[in-house]
MARBA-3410 file (N, C-alpha, C, O; in Angstrom, 1 decimal):
85
80.4,24.5,90.4,80.7,25.4,89.4,79.2,25.6,88.7,79.1,26.6,88.0 ~ 78.1,24.9,88.8,77.1,25.5,88.2,76.6,26.7,89.0,76.3,27.8,88.4 ~ 76.7,26.5,90.1,76.3,28.1,90.7,77.3,29.4,90.0,76.9,30.5,89.8 ~ 78.8,28.8,89.7,79.5,29.9,89.2,79.0,30.5,87.9,78.7,31.7,87.5 ~ 78.9,29.1,87.2,78.3,29.2,85.9,77.1,30.3,85.7,77.1,31.2,84.9
75.9,30.1,86.8,74.8,30.7,86.7,75.2,32.6,87.5,74.7,33.7,87.3 ~ 75.9,32.3,88.0,76.3,34.1,88.7,76.7,34.8,87.6,76.7,36.0,87.5 ~ 77.2,34.0,86.5,77.1,35.2,85.3,76.5,35.5,84.5,76.9,36.1,83.5 ~ 75.4,35.0,84.8,74.7,35.6,83.8,72.8,35.6,84.4,71.7,35.8,83.8 ~ 73.1,35.2,85.8,71.9,36.2,86.5,72.0,36.6,87.9,73.1,36.2,88.3
71.5,37.1,88.7,71.8,37.5,90.2,71.4,36.3,91.2,70.8,35.2,91.0 ~ 71.8,36.7,92.1,71.9,35.9,93.4,70.6,35.6,93.4,70.4,34.4,93.2 ~ 69.1,36.8,93.6,68.2,36.3,94.1,67.3,35.7,93.3,66.2,35.3,93.7 ~ 67.7,35.5,91.7,66.9,34.6,90.9,67.6,33.0,90.7,67.0,32.3,90.0 ~ 68.8,32.6,91.3,69.1,31.5,91.6,68.4,31.2,92.8,68.0,30.1,92.9
68.3,31.9,93.8,67.9,31.5,95.5,66.7,31.0,94.9,66.4,29.9,95.1 ~ 65.5,31.8,94.1,64.3,31.7,94.0,64.0,30.2,93.1,63.1,29.5,93.4 ~ 65.2,29.8,91.8,64.9,28.8,91.5,65.3,27.7,92.2,64.6,26.7,92.1 ~ 66.3,27.9,93.0,66.7,26.5,93.6,65.5,26.1,95.1,65.3,25.0,95.6 ~ 64.9,27.5,95.5,63.4,27.6,96.9,62.1,27.0,96.1,61.2,26.5,96.8
61.8,27.1,94.4,61.0,26.3,94.2,61.0,24.9,93.7,60.2,24.1,93.4 ~ 61.9,24.8,93.7,62.6,23.3,93.4,63.1,22.7,91.7,63.5,21.6,91.3 ~ 63.0,23.9,90.9,63.1,24.0,89.5,64.9,23.7,89.1,65.5,23.4,88.0 ~ 65.5,23.9,90.4,67.0,23.6,90.1,67.4,22.6,91.3,67.1,22.7,92.5 ~ 67.8,21.9,91.0,68.6,20.7,91.8,70.2,20.4,91.5,70.5,20.1,90.4
71.1,20.5,92.5,72.7,20.1,92.4,72.8,19.2,93.5,72.3,19.4,94.6 ~ 73.5,18.0,93.0,73.6,16.7,93.8,74.7,15.8,93.0,75.1,15.6,91.9 ~ 75.1,15.5,94.3,76.2,14.4,93.8,75.7,13.1,93.3,74.8,12.5,93.8 ~ 76.3,13.0,92.3,76.2,11.3,92.1,75.9,10.2,92.9,75.1,9.3,92.7 ~ 76.7,10.5,93.9,76.2,9.3,94.7,74.9,9.5,95.4,74.5,8.6,96.1
74.3,10.6,95.3,72.6,10.4,95.4,71.5,10.4,94.9,70.4,10.8,95.3 ~ 71.9,9.6,93.1,70.7,9.8,92.8,70.9,8.2,93.0,70.8,8.3,94.2 ~ 70.9,7.4,92.9,70.5,6.0,93.6,69.2,5.6,94.1,69.0,6.1,95.2 ~ 68.1,5.0,93.6,66.7,5.0,93.8,65.9,6.3,93.3,64.9,6.7,94.0 ~ 66.2,7.1,92.2,65.6,8.4,92.3,65.0,7.7,90.5,65.8,6.9,90.0
63.9,8.0,89.8,64.0,8.1,88.8,63.6,9.8,87.8,62.6,10.2,88.4 ~ 63.9,10.5,86.9,64.2,11.8,86.8,63.3,12.2,85.6,63.7,12.8,84.6 ~ 61.9,11.9,85.7,61.0,12.6,85.0,60.8,13.7,84.8,60.8,14.6,85.6 ~ 60.5,14.0,83.3,60.5,15.8,83.2,61.6,16.5,83.5,61.7,17.6,84.1 ~ 62.4,15.8,83.2,63.9,16.2,83.9,64.7,17.3,82.8,64.5,17.0,81.6
65.4,18.2,83.0,66.9,18.2,82.0,68.1,17.7,82.9,68.6,18.4,83.8 ~ 68.5,16.8,82.6,69.9,16.5,83.4,71.3,16.8,82.8,71.7,16.3,81.8 ~ 72.2,17.9,83.8,73.4,17.9,83.1,74.2,17.3,84.3,74.1,17.4,85.5 ~ 75.4,16.6,83.2,76.2,15.6,83.8,77.7,16.6,83.6,78.3,16.8,82.5 ~ 77.9,17.1,84.9,79.4,18.0,84.5,80.9,17.3,84.6,81.4,16.9,85.7
81.1,17.2,84.0,83.1,16.9,84.4,82.5,15.1,84.0,82.7,14.1,84.8 ~ 81.7,14.8,82.8,81.4,13.1,83.1,82.8,12.5,82.1,82.8,11.4,81.6 ~ 83.9,13.4,82.0,85.1,12.5,81.5,85.6,11.9,82.5,86.3,10.9,82.1 ~ 85.5,12.3,84.2,86.1,11.5,84.8,85.3,10.3,85.2,85.7,9.4,85.9 ~ 84.3,10.3,84.9,83.6,9.5,84.7,83.7,7.7,84.6,83.7,7.1,83.5
83.8,7.2,85.7,83.3,5.5,85.1,82.6,5.0,84.5,81.5,5.5,84.5 ~ 82.7,3.8,83.4,81.4,3.3,82.7,80.5,3.2,84.0,80.0,4.3,84.3 ~ 80.2,2.2,84.9,79.3,1.6,85.8,78.7,2.9,86.6,77.6,2.7,87.1 ~ 79.5,4.4,86.7,78.6,5.3,87.4,77.6,6.2,86.2,76.5,6.7,86.3 ~ 78.5,6.3,84.9,77.8,6.9,83.8,76.3,6.1,83.7,75.2,6.7,83.7
76.6,4.5,83.7,75.6,4.1,83.4,74.3,4.1,84.3,73.1,4.0,83.9 ~ 74.8,4.3,86.1,73.7,4.3,86.8,73.0,5.6,86.5,71.8,5.7,86.8 ~ 73.7,6.7,86.0,72.8,8.2,85.9,72.3,7.8,84.9,71.4,8.6,84.7 ~ 72.2,6.9,84.0,71.7,6.9,82.5,70.1,6.1,82.7,69.0,6.1,82.1 ~ 70.4,5.7,83.6,69.3,4.4,83.7,68.2,5.2,84.5,67.0,4.9,84.6
68.7,6.5,85.1,67.8,6.7,86.2,66.9,7.7,85.4,65.8,8.1,85.9 ~ 67.2,7.9,84.2,66.4,9.1,83.1,65.2,8.6,82.8,65.1,7.6,82.1 ~ 64.0,9.3,83.4,62.4,8.7,83.0,62.4,9.5,81.8,63.3,9.9,81.2 ~ 60.7,9.5,81.4,60.0,10.2,81.1,60.8,11.5,80.6,61.5,12.3,81.3 ~ 60.3,11.7,79.0,60.0,13.6,78.9,61.5,13.9,79.6,61.5,15.0,80.1
62.6,13.1,79.8,63.7,14.2,80.3,65.0,13.9,79.6,65.5,12.8,79.2 ~ 65.5,14.9,79.5,66.7,14.8,78.4,68.0,14.9,79.2,67.9,15.5,80.3 ~ 69.3,14.3,79.0,70.6,14.6,79.5,71.6,15.0,78.5,71.4,14.8,77.3 ~ 72.6,15.8,79.1,73.2,16.4,78.5,74.9,16.4,79.6,75.2,16.9,80.7 ~ 75.7,15.7,78.9,76.9,15.4,79.3,78.6,16.2,78.5,79.2,16.2,77.4
78.8,16.7,79.8,80.1,18.2,79.3,81.2,17.1,79.7,81.2,16.2,80.6 ~ 82.2,17.4,78.9,83.2,16.8,79.0,84.5,17.3,78.4,84.3,18.1,77.5 ~ 85.6,17.1,78.7,86.7,18.0,78.5,87.6,16.4,78.2,87.3,15.6,79.2 ~ 88.2,15.9,77.5,89.4,14.4,77.7,90.7,15.3,78.0,91.6,14.6,78.5 ~ 91.0,16.5,77.8,92.1,17.0,77.9,92.0,17.2,79.2,93.2,17.0,79.4
91.4,17.5,80.5,90.6,17.5,81.6,90.5,16.2,82.6,90.4,16.3,83.8 ~ 90.7,15.1,81.7,90.8,13.8,82.2,91.7,13.4,83.5,92.9,13.6,83.5 ~ 91.0,12.9,84.4,92.1,12.8,85.8,92.0,11.2,86.4,92.6,10.8,87.4 ~ 91.1,10.6,85.5,90.5,9.5,86.4,91.3,8.7,85.1,90.9,8.8,84.0 ~ 92.7,8.0,85.5,93.4,7.2,84.7,92.5,6.0,84.2,92.7,5.7,83.1
92.0,5.6,84.7,91.1,4.1,84.9,90.0,4.3,83.6,89.6,3.3,83.1 ~ 89.6,5.5,83.1,88.8,6.1,82.0,89.5,6.1,81.0,90.5,6.7,80.9 ~ 88.8,5.3,79.8,89.2,5.5,78.3,89.1,6.9,77.9,88.4,7.8,78.5 ~ 89.9,7.0,76.8,90.1,8.4,76.3,88.8,8.4,75.1,88.7,9.4,74.5 ~ 88.0,7.4,74.9,87.1,7.1,73.5,85.8,6.6,74.0,85.0,6.3,73.2
END
C-alpha cells in the first residue's frame, strides 16, 4: 500500500532512489523486534487491526528524535479481538 500511494505522487525512479539510499524502509511488524528507530518518521498503517501487545512492541522501539503516526479506520477492523476504542 505504501508503494501504491507513493506511485500516485511521484515516479518509480524517485521511489527506487529513495529506497536505495536507505531513506525509506518498509517492514512487516514481525521484523521490528530488536531494533531502535532513532531519527525516524514511522508510519504504522492499518493500526486498527493490531492487538495491544503488538502496538506496544512498535511504540517501545521509537527512539530519540523520532515521530510515529498511526493510520487506522475502525470501520475496517477485521480483528475482532481488538477493541473499538
